[in-house]
Structures are given as C-alpha cells and as structure tokens.
N, C-alpha and C positions, 0 to 999 in steps of 0.2 A: 579579361571581362567575363563575368558570369553569363551563362546562357541558359535558356529554358530548356529543361530536360523532360518535365512531366507536366501535363495539362489535364485538369478536369473541366469539362465543358457542359454545364447545365445537368449535372448529375443528381438523379433522383432515386432514392430507395424507399420502397414502401413494404412495411410489414402488415399483417392483418390488423387493421384498425388503427395503424400508426404510421406516419411519414417521418422516417429517421433522418433522411437527407431531402432537402427541398430545392432543387434546381441550383446546386452549388457549382460556381465557376471559380477555379483558383489555379495558379501556376506555381511551379517549384523550379529552382534553378540549381545548377552545379556551384560548388563552392560556397554554399550557404547552409546555415542552420535556420530552418523554418519551423517555428513553434505553432502548434494548434491548440488553443485553449477554449474553454467552455465548461458549463456545468455538467454534471452527470446527466446523461441523456440528451446532450446537445447535438450529438451526432459525430464526435471525434472518432471513437472507435469504429462507427460504422464506415466512415470515410476510409480509414485505414484498412479495414477489411476488403473494401472494394479495390483499393490500390494493390493489395497483397494477393488478390484472387480468392479470398475466402468466401465472399459473396458476389453475385452479379448484380449490377444496378438495374433498377426498373426501367430507367431511360437515361439518356445522356451518353456522352463520349469520353474516353480516356485516350490521350495521345502521349506517346513515349518517343522522344527524339524525332518528332514530327510525323511519326506514322501512328494511325488509329490502331488501337490494341483492345482485345477483349480477353480477359483472363477468366478461364473456367474453373481453375483450381489453383492452389498456392504454387505448385511446381511450375505453372506457366509463368507466373510473376518472377520466380526465382531465376528460371532460365533467361528471362528478359532483363535481369539485373536488379530486381527490387526484392529486398529481404527485410523481414520484420522480426523485431524482438517484442513478443507479445507481453501484455500485462499479467496474464495467466502463464505460469511455468509450464513447460511442456517436455521436461526431461523424463527419461526412462530410468526409474530408480534402480533397477537391477544391473544397468550398465555403468561402467566406470566413467570417470571425467572424459579421458582421451576419447572413448567410444562415443559419448553423447556430443562432444564438440564436432566430431567428423562424421556424425551419423548421415548416411546417404552419400558421403564424399570419401569414403574410405580408400586410402592408397592400397594397391594390390600388388601381388606377385604371382609367380607360377602361372602366367597366362590368364590373369584376372580371376583365378579360382580361390585365392586365399588373401586374407587382409594382411598387409605388411605392418605388423604391430609397432615395429620401431620407427618406421616413417610416420605412422599414426601419432605416436607419443612425442616425436620431435616437433610436428606441425602443431599439435594441440598445445604444447609448451610454449612455442613461439607466439601463438595467438593469446594465450593467457598472459605472457609477459608484456604484450602490447597494452593489456588492460591494468598492468601494475599489480597483479595478483599472483600468488604462489602457493598451490596446495597440491597434494599428492594426486597424480594422474590416475592411479589405481584405485582411488576412493569411489565407492559406489555413490551414485547421485543421490540415492536416498539417505546417506549418512551426511550430506553437505548441509550447512545452514542455509536459511532462505536467501540471505545475501550472496553467499557463494553460488547457489543454484543461478541466481540472476546473472553472475559474471559468466557462468558456463553458457547461459542463453545468449549472451551478447557475443561471446566467442564464436558460437555457432553461427550467428549472423555475420561476422567478420570473415568466417571461412568460406562464405559464398562469393566473396570478392565482388560484391554487388556495387553498383554506382548509385543506387538510391537505397538509404538505409532508414528505416522507420523505427523509432524508439517509442513504445507506448508505455508511459509511466515507469521508466527505467529505474528511477531512483526511490520508488515507493518502498522498496525493502532494504535501501542502502542508508547507512549512517552518513554523517558529514564528510568524514575522510574518504569513504568509498565513492560518494557522489562526486567529490572534486576529482578523484582519479578518472571517473568516467567522463567528466566534462573536458578533462585535458585530452582524452582520446577522441572525443567528439570533435574538438577544435582541430586536431591534427588530421582526422579524416576529411573535414571540411577544407582544410588548406591543401589537402591532396586533390581537391577538385570534386569530391563526391557531394551529393545532395542529402542532407540530414533532415528528417522530419522528426519533430520532438513534441511529444504530448506530456504535459505535466499539469498537475493542480497546484504546484509550488510556484507561485507567481514570481517570487524573488529569483528562482532559478531562471525562469524565463526571461526576466529582464536582464539578468546577468549575461546569458549565453546567446540568446537569439538574435539573428540578423533581420529576420522578419517575423511578425506575429500576426496570425489570423484568428479571430474571434467568432465561434459559432455559438448561436442560440436558437433553441427550438428547431434544429435542422438547417438553419440558414446562415449563410456568411453575413455578419452584421457590421464588422469593422475590422480594418487592417491597420498595422503599425510597422514602421521599418526604422532601422538604425541609421541616423543621419550622418553626415560628414564629421560632425562634433562628437560622434560616438555614442549619443544618446538615442533612446527609442522615442519616436515621434508619431503622432497621429496624422491622418491625412490633412488635418487643418494646421499641421506644423507644431502644435502644442506638445510639450514633453509628456510622455506617457509613463506614469509610475504603477506600482502594484495596485493602488486604489483605483486608477482610471481603468485598468484592465479588469478588476473585480466588478466595477460598475457596468462596464460594457458586457460582461458575462451575464449579470443577473438582470440587467435592463433598468436598474435604478440605483440610487445611492445606498451604499452599504455602510452601516455604522461598525463599531468595533465588534469583532466576532467573539470576543471573550466576555463572559457574563461577570457581573460584579461578584466578588467573592464574599461568601458567608462563612464566618468562623464559628464553630460550635464550642460550647463551653465544657462539653463532656471530656473527662480525663480518663475514665476506665477504658482500656483498650478492648476493641472488638476482636482484633487479631494481633497476636504478638509472636515474633520469632526470635530465639536466642541461640547464637552459635549455630545457626541453621545453614543448610546448603543442599544442593542437588548433587548426589553422590558422583564423584570424580569430575564435577563440572564447577561447582561453586562452594564456597566454604566461609565459615565465621561471620555469617549474616545476621545482624541484630536490629530490629525495628519494631516499632508498635504503631498501630493506626486505630484512633478513637472513632466512634460513631460520629458521622457528620463531617469527618475530615478526608481530604483528598491528598494522598501521598503520591508524589511523582517519582519515578525511577528513571534516571538518565544514565547515559554511558555509551560508549562506542559499540558498534556491531561486534559480537563476540565477546562482550564483557560479562554475560551470564545472566542477563535480566530475565529473558524468556525462560532459561532452564530453571531459575529459582522459582518463578511463578508455577511452573508446570510441577515442580517438586511439592509445592504447597498443596496443590489439589490432586496429587497422586498420580500424575502422568508420569513422572519420574520417581525413582527411589530417592529418598532423602535421608539426611542426618541432622542431628541437633534437636532443639525443642520447638514445638508448634503449639501455641495456645489459642483457642477460640473461646471467647467469652469467659476467659480465665481458666479454662479447662485444658489440660494437656491432651493432645490428641495426634493422631497420624492417619492419613488417609490412604486407603489401598487403591482407590481409583476416583475419577471425578464424581461419579454418582454418590459415593459415600461423602465426599466433600459438599455436594449439593444438598444432601440430606441434613448436613451439619450447618447449612446456611452459607456456604462459600461457593461463589459462582465464578468461572473463568471464561472470558471472551477471548478466543485465540486471535494471534496476529495474522494467521493464514485463513482468511475468511473463505476462500474458494475450496480448500481441501479439508480443514479441520474445523472451521467455524459454522459451516452450512453444508447441507446435502443439495448441490446444485441441480441435480436431476429431479428432485422433488418439488412439490408445490409449496407456495407460501404457507398454507395452513399445516402442511406436514412438518415443515421446518419449525414452524412456530410452536407446535405442541409436542415434539419429540421429548424434550427434557422433562416435561410434566404431564406425559400421557397418562399416567396412573390416576390423575385427578379427574379425568373425563371417561375413565374405564368403568364398566359396569359388568356385573355377573362374572367377577374374578378375571377381568381382562378379556372376556369373550366378545363383549360388545362395547363400541365406542359411541358416546353420546355426541353425535354430530352437531346438534344444536348448540351445546356448550362450547364445542370447538369453534363454531362460527361466531358465537358472541365474543369469545375471548379474542379471537383474531381480529375481529372488527373493532374491539376496544382498543388494541395496540395499534392498529391502523390509524384510528382517530387520535390517540394520545400522542404518537409520534409523527404524525403527518405523513405517513408512509404513502408513497404513490404506487397504489396497487389496485387495479381495476376490480379484482374479486379474489378472495381467499384461495381459490383453486388455481390461481395463475402460477405459472412455473417460476421458481425463484430466480432462474437464469435470465428471465427477461426483464428483471428490475435492474436499475442503475446501481453503481457501486455504493452511492450513499444510502439508497434504500435497503440495499442488502445488509449494510453495516447496521442500520437501524433494526432490522429483523434479528441479526446476530446478538444484538443487545437485548431486545425485548424478550426473546425466547428464554434467556436466562433470568431475566427479572420476573417472568412469570413464575419462576420457582421460589420467589419471595426471599431472596437471600439477605444476610445481614452484612456480608463482606463481598464486594465486587472487584474483581481484578480484570482490568481491560488492558490488552496488550495491543499497541499501535491502534488506538480507536478511530483514526481518520485516515487510515492508509488508503490511497486511491479514491478519496472523496474530495469533491470540489468545495470551493470557499463557502458557498451558500449552505451546503449540507453540514459542513464542519460547525458552522456557527450554531446550527440546530443540535448537533451532537454534544457540543460543549454545554449548551443550555440544559439538556437532558441530564448530563453528569452532574452539573452543578445543583440541579433540582433534587437529584437522587441523594446527594450529600446533605442537602438542606432538610430532606425528610428523615435523615439519621443513618443512611448507609455509610459504612467505612469503605472508601474507594481507593484502589491502588491503580494508577495509570502509568503504564510503560510507554515510553515514546522515544523516537529517534529525532524527532523535531523539537529543538530547544524552545522556539517561541511558544510552542503548544504546551510543553510541560511546565514552562515558567507561567504562561497565562492561565492555566487552569488549576495548578496545584496550590495547596496551602503550604507545603514545604517539599524539598526534593533531596532524595539521596542519590549520590553518584557512585556507579559501579566501574570497576576496572579489574580485568584479569580474575573474574570470579569472586570478588569480595567488594565490601563498601570501602571507598577511599575518601568520602566526603559528604557533608550535609549542608544544604543551602536553607536557612531558616526563612521564616516569613518576611522579616525586615529586609533581608538581602535580595529577595525575589522582585522587589521594587526598584532596585538600583539599575542604572542604564548598563553597567558593565557586568551584569549577572550572567549573561550568556557567555561572556568571555571567561568569567571565573568557572563555570561549569566545564568548559572546554579544556581549560588548563588542568583541572583535577581529573577529567576523564582521560586526558592524554599523558597523565604522569608528571606533568610540569609542576603541579602542586599537590602535595599529599595531605596537606593540613585540612581538617575539617572546618568549614567556614563557621560552623556554630561555635568552635572553640576559639575563634579569633578575638 
C-alpha cells in the first residue's frame, strides 16, 4: 500500500507584489506518479523550488516521512532524498558526459584525493542505459543536442538515489520516441516504490501516465483527480477526466479548439527556396520552397536534422547547396546578415539562445533592432522610442509584463516565448523560422501563439514551423515535410493533414517504416 512520504501544509510563497503560492496543502505518496498541471505562472515551478530547497516559503510547513523539514539550499533537499530535474538545463559545457552525470558524487581513490575515472564511467554508463540512451561518455556536454543534455540531467537525478524525484517539463525537449523511453523509466521508478512528481504542459502525457493529478491556478490548488480502479482518471465527483476537462480546470473556463482556422494564400512565388541544401556534415539534399502567407511544418524525430538545417539557413552553421530569398541566390555569414535580408530565426532554446535571461524585457525586445532607435551614430538610444515599441508589442501579443524594465526571468514561459517571437518580428522579416514555438508553454498560451503565427501568415509572412509535437505541426501547418537522418523523406500535403491517420503516417515516415512521399501517392 502506498504511504504518504511528503506533505505541504498551507505553504505560501510571496514575491514582491506577487503571491506565487497561496496556502497550498498537498500530499505525495510512495509508488505513485503525481502530476502537477496549471498555466504558466500558476505556481507549479515555485512549488517544486520549495520542495527542492531552491527557495524558502514565506509561511507553511514541509513534512518529509512525518518529520517537519526546512530546506535552506538544494543540497539540504538532496541529502534528505529529494532530487529535481529542472526545466532549465544546468550542465557544465566543458565537462564530459560522465563528469556531468556524477558531478558532486565522484568515486575516488588514493584516500579520496583523486577521481576514479574508470568507476565514474562505469556508473555513468549504467545510469544512461537505464534511460535507454547510448552516447559517448567522453563527449563534452556543450557538443550534445538539447535532447541528449536532458537525458544527462535525468541521469544526474538518478545518481542521487533519491526517494522523491521531481521532473519539471522533462519531455519539453524530447521527441515521441525519447518521451516514451522516459515514461518507461518513470513507471519503473514508481514500481520500485519511489515518489515521482511530474510537471507537464502536455495533457495527453499527464492523462496517460499519472496516478494522481493536482491542478494549480493563480497559486492555489483548485482541483484534484485520481486514477480509479477501472484505470481511468476521475475527478472528485467521480466523472471521467480527459484532456479537455483538465484544460478547463487550468484556465477556469471552457476552452475551445486551440488551433485557428487555416487561411490559404494564393501566392505561388516563393519567399524562400532551398535546393540541394544542407548544414555541412549534418544534413543534405534538402529542397523545399515556402510562399508568402504559407506555413510549412517540419516534422521528424530528435536528431533528424531539423534544427541544424534552420541554423544553416540563417548562418549559424556552415551550409552547402542553394538558398534563394525572393528569387535571389544568397548565403548568410551570420544571423545578422540573414535579418538584414528579411529572414528571422526564433531558437528552440529560449533560455540560452532565444533570450538574455539576465536582461530586462525592453533590452531583450530591442537588441536585434537596436540600430532603429540609435541616434548620433549609436552614441545615444532613444528611450522613448524603445518604450513605445515595447508597449506596442505588450499590447499586441497580450504579454503579461508589469513594466518594460521588468527582468525577463520573472516572466512565465509563455510570455517569454512571446517576447522571443516579438523581438524578431520587430525586424520586419519576410521569412520567419520558428523552432519549437510552444516548448514549455501551457495550453492557454499555446492557443495565443498559434493565433499569432496564423495571423502573421495571413499578413503575408512565409513561416517555417519546426515542432516535435505532431498535433501541433498538423494543426497549424498548411503542409508538412518529414525529415530523417539529415534529409527529407516525405511530404504531407494539405489534403492529408485533415485525415485522422495523419499523425500515424508522419510517425511511419519519420521512423523509416515508409519512405514514400505522401504527395506522390
């Protein structure tokens, strides 16, 4: 029988001018996967930071194994048996995989004065095999893909041998195959008697894997659900809880379809075209064209080369083949030259490459287009123009930001994503490439971002959307190309996107089970 291992009793967390958690009481049990859901800013991450010792609550009590505890730092929580896989990656880029996995827990020899590197490699390899992944332990963390870095973070968590494991958006950077690998690990850990706390914006994942679900809204616990004897998730009233009911509980009202109606442009002249294109040594023989007003989706498994291709287009990586913008052959040396030619790229890695987290909203907003508000050869910045432009985008995208000088780190994930998008739109591009547009974003903010992208296409932008989420790429795109092993292996036209088995078709093509382009059938 499962027993209570961790209890929050009337926990409140106050920040200046904001109550992030409001007298929340909730229990967590052994042998259970307990999901915490809510919109961005609902208090989920704050709760996890309290449990993992990152922050101290303003009031309230934490009880672990029946004993009141107060964690003043993360090391206190780790020693008590609570470990957390954070949404933001915290690897040290100059250390290799094995060193990162066992950082702070290094096996030693010679009277604890030297690291036993052989034992370190063996232990790291064991932990990674538990996750079903295999890559060189000598690889520097900086050379890993985002998905690989996430698995290293999870291996670090397992290395602590904690009894309470907190997973904060662990699948945000994983594809479907990698996510399923992780879920298998989570179920095994649960069956071993550990307590698993799972935060996710993917409600289908939550319904699939959780034994209990707690919904937060505006810092308060508003509703709870549990898996009944029949194996289905039920509310406290006994009614079956599906993704729609969870979404309604999160936002506090009925939520209609999150995908906007598709508008199809009649334009045929491509705004961007690639022929035999590729990122050097990463992708090859890629050819497609996108017209003004069109949204092209790019699907594929993690490692298929989608991000590398986008980065090669805008000059982040060296490229090969032909790139045409507005019918003119061109090659960009860097993202600035791409921006000047009307091509903007919104990175998948919002925290490290998409935004400068330590800077303010207004600084982030204006960095790509700073020359437009510079005076006297860049010696003076027109602050009034900066304020006006920032206010305009706050209003246009409904960004929840108290003032332009507010630190970008204080904004929720959904609002940060809107800033990442708005800062590049201020450069007035003709082509917009968006990599994982809603990673780490709640269902309400997702709907707003989809609406923004659809409106941009309606206004004549050529949009390329890269996404690991098949419902997303199907729901927003006019057509989809599928990549595998660095090249295009299939295309899903407009008519096929409306079919019920479309998602299965994309999975088959991306997995190599079907090599035939759907458009040729």
